[in-house]
C-alpha positions as CSV (number, residue, x, y, z in Angstrom):
1,X,109.7,91.0,93.2
2,X,111.5,94.2,92.0
3,X,109.6,96.8,90.2
4,X,106.3,96.6,92.1
5,X,106.4,100.3,92.8
6,X,106.8,101.2,89.2
7,X,104.0,98.8,88.2
8,X,101.6,100.3,90.8
9,X,102.5,103.9,89.7
10,X,101.9,103.0,86.0
11,X,98.6,101.4,87.0
12,X,97.5,104.6,88.8
13,X,98.4,106.8,85.8
14,X,96.8,104.5,83.3
15,X,93.6,104.2,85.3
16,X,93.2,107.9,85.8
17,X,94.2,109.0,82.3
18,X,92.5,106.3,80.2
19,X,94.7,107.3,77.3
20,X,94.5,111.1,77.7
21,X,98.0,112.5,77.7
22,X,97.0,115.6,79.5
23,X,95.4,113.7,82.4
24,X,98.5,111.4,82.5
25,X,100.8,114.4,82.9
26,X,98.5,115.9,85.6
27,X,98.4,112.6,87.5
28,X,102.3,112.3,87.3
29,X,102.4,115.8,88.7
30,X,100.0,115.0,91.6
31,X,102.1,111.9,92.4
32,X,105.3,113.9,92.3
33,X,103.8,116.4,94.7
34,X,103.0,113.5,97.0
35,X,106.6,112.5,97.0
36,X,106.3,109.7,94.4
37,X,108.0,110.8,91.2
38,X,107.1,108.1,88.7
39,X,110.2,108.9,86.6
40,X,112.4,108.0,89.5
41,X,111.3,104.4,89.7
42,X,112.2,101.7,87.2
43,X,111.2,98.0,86.8
44,X,114.4,97.2,88.6
45,X,113.8,99.4,91.6
46,X,113.8,97.6,94.9
47,X,110.4,97.2,96.6
48,X,110.4,99.2,99.8
49,X,107.3,98.3,101.9
50,X,106.9,101.9,103.2
51,X,107.0,103.3,99.7
52,X,104.5,100.7,98.5
53,X,102.2,101.8,101.4
54,X,102.7,105.4,100.3
55,X,101.7,104.5,96.7
56,X,98.6,102.7,98.0
57,X,97.6,105.8,100.0
58,X,98.1,108.0,97.0
59,X,96.0,105.7,94.9
60,X,93.2,105.8,97.5
61,X,93.3,109.6,97.6
62,X,93.1,109.7,93.8
63,X,90.1,107.2,93.8
64,X,92.1,104.5,92.1
65,X,91.7,100.8,93.1
66,X,94.9,98.8,92.8
67,X,95.0,95.1,92.1
């Protein structure tokens, strides 16, 4: 299922920001500093298991629960 990384990153950003653009930009910056640039992934990006694990670890460090 391609695009899982993008979906997870979008979920992290939405959960943390709750509609606040400033928090959304801050969260994107934090993810980028962790090596996960949300703008680099698309819904057609292949799902790499190691990257998905990295996204899950980033979510945990940001106190976000992923579905």
